[in-house]
N, C-alpha and C positions, 0 to 999 in steps of 0.2 A: 700043706696045700702042696702038689708035683711040680715039680722045677727042673726045667730044661736049660741045657749051656749050649751054646757054640762058639766057640773061642779056636779061631782060624790063625790065630797069630805062632802059631807053633811049627805050624806047616805053611811057609810062604811059599808063593811059586818061586821058582828056581832061576826064571827068565825075568824076576822083577827088578833087580839090578840093573843089568844089561841095558833093558831097553827103555830106563828113566837117564841113564849115566850121561848118555850124549845129550838131553836135552836140558840136564842141570848145567850141563856146562857151555849148551850154548846159549843157555837162557842167564848165566854169570857172565858171558862174555857178551852180552847184548847188547850195550851200544856200537859195538863193532861191526857184529852181524844185522842189526836190521840198518845199517846205513850202508852195507856194501852194491857197491856197483848202483848206489844211485847220487845224482844232485840234482839241483831244482832247477823249476823249467824257466827259460830267460823268455818273458814276455815279452811282443814288440809292441803291445798297445798299454802305454803307462797307464792310461786312466783306466782300461780293465784290469787290470794288475792292481791297483790302489784297491777296487773294487774287490777284487778277490780276496785281498789281504786284508781287510775291513772286515768282509763276508767272515773268513775264517775266526781270525779276530774274538768276532762277536761268539761265534759256537763253541771256541775251546772253553773247556770247563777245568775252573778252577781246582786246587789238588784238593781242597774237601769237599768239592764235587764230586769226585772219584770216587760214586757210590759202592759199596762190597770192596771187592779189593780187586786190582787190576780192570778190565774190562767187563764187567759182571753188570752193568747198566751202558753197552756201547751195543749196539747194534753192526750191522753189516754196513748198510747204507751209512751208517754216521761217520764210517770211515775216509774220509777227506783230504786227506792233506795230499799235495803237492810232490811228487817225484819221479827219475826218472830213469828209465830200464827194469831191474829188478831189483824187488824188494822180499826180505827174508826174517817172519817174525817167531820165535819160539815161546812157547811157557810152557810150564808145569807145574801141577797142583796136588800135591801131597793131602789124606786127609786117615786120621784112626779116629774111629769112632768105639764107643761103647752105647748098647741100647740094651733096656727093659720093658719086657711086654706084658701087662695083666687082662688074662686073657676070658672071655664072657663065662666059659666052662669053668673058671677057678686056676686055671692052670699058668704059670710065669714062666715067662721065655726070656733068655736073655743071649744076647749074640753083640761080639767083637769082628770089627770087620778093619780092613786097612785096605786104601782103596786112592789110585795113581792114576793121571789124569796127565797126561803127555800130545802133544799140540804145536804142528809147525806149521806157517800160515805163507804159501810165496805168494809174490804180486806181479804181475806185469803190466806196466804203464804204456798204453798204444800211443797214447797223444795225452796232454795234461787232460784232457775230460773225457778220457776212457782207461777203463780197466780192468786185466785179468782178474781173479782172486782162485785159488784153490787151496785146501787147508786137509792134512792130514795129521786126524785125531786116532787115538785107542787109549783105553781106559783096562787099567790091570788092578785087579783084586785078589786079596789073598784067601778067594776063590778058584779065580781061574786066571794063568795067565797065559797062556797058552794062544801063540800068534794065531790070528784069523780074517784075513781078509776078507773084507764083507764091501757090496754096492750096495746093501737093501735100500728098497724107495720109502724104507719107514721103519719104525724101531718094533714094529708088532705086536702095539699093544703097550708097549713099556713104557718107562719115561727116558730110557739111555739104554744102549748099545752095553753089549753082554762085556763081562769081564774079558780079556784078551783078542776083543775086538779090533781090528784097523779097518778103517772106515774114513772119507771126504765128508764133513759137514761144512764144509763149504765149496764147492764150484759155480764161480757168478761171474757175470760181466755187469756192469756199473758203469754208469753215464750219467756224471755229475757236474755241477755248474751250469747249466743251461740256462741262462737267467736265474731263475726260481725253482727250476724240476733237477729231478734228481729220480735214474731208476735205476735198478737193479733186477736182473732176472736170471734164473738160476736156483742151489741150494745156498742156503744163506740163514746167519741168525738173527732173528728179530726178536727187540726186545723193549717190553712198555712197562718201566717200574717207578716206584713214587722212589724219587729218590733222599731217602733217609738217612746219609750220611755211613753211619755203619753197615744198613742193611739196602739190599736193593730187590724190596719185593713185588711181585704183581700176585694180581688177583685173574689175570688173563692171558701174559704172554712173558716169555721168557726163558728163549732158548737155552740149554744147556748150561744152568743154573745150579752152581754147588763143583759138584764133579760130573757133573750126567754130560754126554753126551747125545744131543739134540738136533734138530735143523726143521726150515720152515723150507720147501719146494714151492717155487711160484713168481709169483712179481710182486714188488714193492716199490711205492711209487710215490715222492714225495712233492708239494707244494708249501714253499718260501714266504708268507706273505711281509709286507713290510712291516705290520704292527706286531710281529715276535710270535705270529703265530704257525705253526707246523703243522700241515694238514699230510696223515699218510691214508695209503690205502694198497691193501694187500689181495693178493687173490692164491689161495695156497691150495695146491693140488695134493688130493689126502687117498692113498692106497686102499683097494680093496681091504686089506690085510689089517687098516690099521692107520692112525695117523701121526704123526711124528709128532706135533706140537700137542696133542690131547690124547690122553689115555686112559678116560671113565671109563669103567664097565658099561655103563648109561646111557654111552655115544656108540653107536655103529657106522662103518663105514664100508657097506657092503652094497650099500644099493647106488645103484648109476649117477642119482643128481645128491650124491654126498660129494661126489670124486673133488669139488672144490667149494672150498667154506671162504668168505670172506671178512675183512676186518677192514675199519676207519678208524681212525686215530688223531686226534688233537691236541696240541700241545705247546705249552707257550713257555717258555724256560728263561725270560726274557726278566730280571730282577725288578719288580716293582714293588718298593719299601722290604717289608719282610719277603713277599713271595720269592721264591725257586722254582716252582715250579706249577702251573696249571694243567690240566689236561682231563681228555674226555673221549674212553672207547666203546666203540659198538663191534660186537662181536657179529657174524650170522652164521651158522653149522646148517645147509638144508638137508632136513632125510636125514639125523643121527639118532634125534631121541628115541631111546626105548621107553615108549610112558608107561606101560605097562610092568616091565619085566620081561615079557617073550618075545627073543628072537625075533621069531618068525614073523612077529605080528609088523602094521604099518610104521613106519616110522613118521616121526613128525619133526616138523624144524626147532634148532633149538637157539635163541638168541641170548644176550647179555649185554649188559652198558656199562660202564665203570666210571666213576669222577676220581681224579686221584689228585693233589696238591701237596706240597712243602716248603715248608716255611725255616726261617733262621732268623734268631735273637743273639747278641747283635748285630748289625749289618756289618759282619769284616771279616778278611780272609784266613786268620790265624788269632792266636791267643784261645778263650776261652769261649765255645758260643753254642747254642743250642740248636739242633734242629729237628722238627717236628715232621713227623709225614705221614699223611694217612687215603685212606682207601674206602668207596663205598659202590659195591654192584649188587645190580638185582639183574635176575632172569624171570621172565612171567612165567615160561613153560618150562614145568618140571618134572620128574615121573612121579609114581604117586611113592607112598612112602613105603607102603608093604613092599614095592619092584625095589628098594635100596635096604631094604631087612629091619623096618621101622615099624612100629605098633600104629594102623590107622591107615583108614581109607583116600583122605585128602593127600592133596599134591606135595610134595616136600619143600620145605624153605629154601628161596630161592635167593634167598638174603647174605649178602659176604660183606664183610667190613675188617680190617684192620687200623692198627695205629703205633706207629715205630717213632720213638724219641733216641738222639742219639746226641752224649757232650762228645763232642769233637776237642783235643787239646786238653782236657783234664787235667793230665803232664802230658810233656814235650811227645810227638807223634805217637800220643796213642789217646785212644778214643772207646769210648762205652754206648751201648745200644739197647735199649728194652722194645719188646716186640708183643702185642698182645690183638687178639685176633678172634671173630666169631665166623663160619662157615657153613652158612645152610649146606642140608642134605642134597639139595637142586642147584648146586651150584659147583658145576662139573668141568669147569674151562681151567682153573687155576695151576700152574705147576710145581705151587710151593705151599699151596694151603689144602689139605685133605677137606673134603666133603663132611658135614656133620663134623665139627672138631671147634673146638674153644684151645685157644692157644697162649701160652707165654711164655717166652724165651730170652733170655739176656748173654751177650754178646760184646766179648773184649776184643779190641783190636788195637795191636801194633804195626804202623807202619809208618819206617823212619826214610823209606823214598818209594819213589811208586815201583821199584824193580821188587823190594821184596815187602807180603806183607803175613805176621802171623797171628793167628785168630782163635778164641777157645768160644766156647758155644755150650749152653744147656737150658736144655727144652722139656716142655710138660704140657702134655697131651692128653684132651679128657672128652669122648663123644656131648655132644648138644644134648642128642637124645638115644636112651640105651638101645643099643641094638636086642632085636629079640631072636628066637633060636640061640644056639651055642658057637656061631659065627663071631666074629670084632673083638677089638680090644674095649677096656675098660679104662686102660691108663697104662700109656704110654711117657716115659722119660730116655732121655737119649743126651749124649756129650759129647764133642767133638774136639780135637785140635786140625788145626787147618795148616797149612803154608802153603803160600804160591808165590812162584816166581818166574818173573816177565822181565819184558826189556821195555822201559818207559814210552809211555802213549806217545803216537807222535800226532 
């Protein structure tokens, strides 16, 4: 069986150390940097201050609920701490990975890669309710680390910027805590994940997961009801070259009616006995679906729904405990099997589901998680689960504090249905070591 190797560690880009050293130093000094030039607002209305404090406390995520590592489950609109003046927050994540693919044509491909993502967020509080945010993000890989400043409106159909690219992945105004409403407009991060402890996984929306850099351009509004349910509405602008959030080849954004896609989400994170999370998402992408695989044919609407929940046993904040989360998604209108490289003329399977389970603090500050999922070939919007794939993953996580997380992963993926022709992968195995360094979340 022929084998190809791609080992890129021997010639790392010379700029790798230079571009990340400053971020590493900044992150390690994060308590001083994150609070520089900041002070709390003094509110004159005591009742209003008490109400806001109570609301903030109700939204603070306990340490064990900081799913993934650092901000993997925190969208831009979720950053609602109050401060005055400027605030700067750096973070850096490094990953070394190895991957083995067994292809349909019998070839075996092996690949090794090093990826480093560095980001610096700057925020300015205009008032206690209005904030402007800009974040610079850079991706450096063992393939490429040559600096390339860019302000593209999309990731050109990929799931991230390329190695060496330096861009803005946040540039937005955030009007928040106006009674029960928040609204953010501009370029931001949107994340709707199953809060599974070690994992922060999503079937539909999770910008900049792992070491990727992407974003949502548009408007994100929320409404917080008294019963604990938070409602979200997102109107996202998509470039004709492609969307930054959705990168499946069966979705095309060339038509003018596909310029804006829509998302509605309803989430309750108020603890009810064992429940930590209950959620429903609805995504609507007008005139984006290439039904028959022909790019010049008429596009159809693609829409999908996801339900998710997370649970914990026993109900405590420390010591050994089990976290379980699950997602179930369905898309009723999907491309044909033939158009996505499968046998048959019927529509591809639009069903997707996954389950994650995490043992938290099985040893002090150490967690381990398991993830299993099935994703039909017609499910096209997940940033973390590939279509026509069944997946099993185990992940170990060490989090001594909120500044540093060290993780190990092993994952095995196989197709649910065998691809036709000579394209496609029959078996994929990958493993990585990942380190995240960041200041404590506010």
